[in-house]
C-alpha positions in Angstrom: 6.9 107.0 -11.2 7.9 103.5 -10.2 6.5 100.5 -12.3 3.9 98.5 -10.4 4.7 94.8 -10.3 1.5 92.6 -10.4 3.2 89.6 -8.8 4.4 89.4 -5.1 8.3 89.6 -4.9 10.5 87.5 -2.6 13.9 88.7 -1.5 16.4 87.5 1.0 16.5 90.4 3.5 15.7 93.9 4.6 18.5 95.6 2.6 17.4 93.9 -0.5 13.8 94.8 0.2 14.8 98.4 0.6 16.7 98.6 -2.6 14.0 96.9 -4.6 11.3 99.1 -3.0 13.0 102.1 -4.5 12.8 100.6 -8.0 9.4 99.0 -8.2 6.0 99.3 -6.4 5.3 95.8 -5.2 4.4 93.6 -2.3 7.8 92.6 -1.2 8.5 89.7 1.3 11.7 88.6 2.9 13.0 85.1 3.5 15.1 86.5 6.3 17.9 84.6 4.9 17.9 81.0 5.7 15.0 81.8 8.2 12.6 80.5 5.5 13.9 76.9 6.1 12.4 76.8 9.6 9.2 78.8 8.9 6.3 76.7 7.4 3.9 79.7 8.0 6.1 81.8 5.7 6.3 79.2 3.1 2.4 78.8 3.4 2.0 82.6 2.8 4.2 82.5 -0.2 2.4 79.4 -1.7 -1.0 81.4 -1.1 0.4 84.5 -2.8 1.8 82.3 -5.7 -1.6 80.9 -6.4 -3.5 84.2 -5.9 -1.3 86.6 -7.9 1.8 84.9 -8.9 5.3 85.2 -7.1 8.9 86.4 -8.4 11.9 85.1 -6.4 14.8 87.5 -6.6 17.9 86.3 -4.6 21.6 87.0 -4.7 23.7 85.1 -7.2 26.0 83.6 -4.6 25.8 80.1 -3.1 23.5 81.3 -0.3 21.0 82.9 -2.7 20.9 79.8 -4.8 20.3 77.6 -1.8 17.3 79.7 -0.7 16.0 79.7 -4.2 16.4 76.0 -4.4 14.5 75.5 -1.2 11.6 77.8 -2.4 11.6 76.1 -5.8 11.1 72.6 -4.0 8.5 74.0 -1.5 6.5 75.9 -4.1 6.7 73.4 -7.0 3.7 73.6 -9.3 2.7 77.1 -8.2 2.8 80.3 -10.3 6.5 81.1 -9.5 9.0 83.0 -11.7 12.7 83.3 -11.0 14.5 86.5 -11.7 18.4 86.4 -11.8 20.9 89.2 -11.3 24.1 88.7 -13.2 27.5 88.0 -11.6 28.8 91.4 -10.9 32.0 91.9 -8.9 32.1 94.4 -6.1 30.9 95.1 -2.6 27.9 96.7 -1.1 28.3 100.3 0.2 27.3 99.4 3.8 29.9 96.5 3.9 33.6 97.0 4.8 34.7 94.1 2.4 33.3 92.2 -0.5 31.1 89.1 0.1 32.9 85.6 0.3 32.4 85.2 -3.5 33.2 88.9 -4.3 29.8 89.5 -6.1 27.2 92.3 -5.6 24.0 91.1 -4.1 20.4 92.5 -4.8 21.1 95.4 -2.5 24.2 96.4 -4.4 23.1 96.4 -8.0 21.5 99.3 -9.9 17.8 99.8 -10.4 18.2 99.1 -14.1 19.7 95.7 -13.4 16.9 94.9 -11.0 14.2 95.9 -13.6 16.1 94.0 -16.4 16.1 90.8 -14.2 12.4 91.2 -13.4 11.4 91.7 -17.0 13.6 88.9 -18.2 12.0 86.5 -15.7 8.6 87.3 -17.3 7.3 89.4 -14.4 4.2 91.5 -15.4 3.8 95.2 -14.6 0.7 97.2 -14.7 0.1 99.2 -17.9 2.6 97.0 -19.7 1.7 93.8 -21.9 2.1 90.6 -20.2 5.2 88.7 -21.4 4.5 85.4 -23.1 6.5 82.4 -22.0 7.5 80.9 -25.3 8.2 77.4 -23.9 9.7 76.0 -27.0 13.2 75.2 -26.0 13.6 71.7 -24.6 16.6 69.6 -23.1 16.8 67.8 -26.5 17.4 71.2 -28.1 20.2 72.1 -25.6 21.9 68.7 -26.3 21.6 69.2 -30.2 23.1 72.8 -29.8 26.0 71.3 -27.8 25.0 72.9 -24.6 24.6 69.7 -22.6 26.0 66.1 -22.8 28.8 66.7 -25.1 32.4 67.6 -25.0 32.8 71.3 -24.2 29.1 71.8 -23.3 29.9 73.2 -19.9 32.2 75.9 -21.6 29.4 76.7 -24.0 26.8 77.1 -21.4 29.3 79.4 -19.5 29.7 81.5 -22.5 26.0 81.6 -23.2 25.2 82.6 -19.5 28.0 85.4 -19.9 26.5 86.6 -23.1 23.0 86.8 -21.4 24.3 88.4 -18.2 23.1 85.4 -16.2 24.9 84.0 -13.0 27.4 81.3 -13.7 26.0 79.3 -10.8 22.8 78.7 -12.7 21.9 75.0 -13.2 21.0 73.6 -16.6 17.4 73.2 -15.6 17.2 76.8 -14.4 19.0 77.8 -17.5 16.3 76.2 -19.7 13.6 78.0 -17.7 15.3 81.2 -18.3 15.8 80.6 -22.0 12.1 79.8 -22.5 11.3 83.0 -20.7 13.6 85.2 -22.8 13.5 83.7 -26.4 12.4 81.2 -28.9 14.6 78.3 -30.3 15.5 80.3 -33.5 17.0 83.1 -31.2 18.9 80.5 -29.2 20.2 78.9 -32.3 21.4 82.2 -33.6 23.1 83.0 -30.1 25.0 79.7 -30.0 26.2 80.1 -33.7 27.6 83.6 -32.9 30.3 82.1 -30.7 31.6 83.2 -27.3 31.0 86.7 -26.2 33.8 89.3 -26.6 
């Protein structure tokens, strides 16, 4: 039996929707790729759903996915929105004859386990499961103190941390901060950064 997602879920297109619907029982809406940019009614619907039940955005980890996510982040600022990220996984979708421009699998190409893990790590809530708590204890000052921002080598340290956590390398520092606060507390982050780069 598929887990039931309490929040509404936003994906880029119909192939993503088809894949995700095989993994979770949820209200799934499509942005129709960049179609969301010229559809104020769709953005209005997403805003209404975010207020009423919460919204999880799950886009590909390529440039287009991050552009769509960024647009939605700006349009839905202040609403109950969570961001689920799939890791950078090289490959191509079965229905395509060649890999994408960036050579990464999109939402439609990853396994159900990867999708569920991404949703849980974003703090999505499922019926019959306890609601995840957003710890919210990590600040930009902590990232600086840990050498993850504003210092020599901070970009490499962030890249190593993203790799260790299975997050897309394209993730901005602000988005990384959101994800870290959904996943862990400061003590856990300190331990992760002390452990050094992933093997």
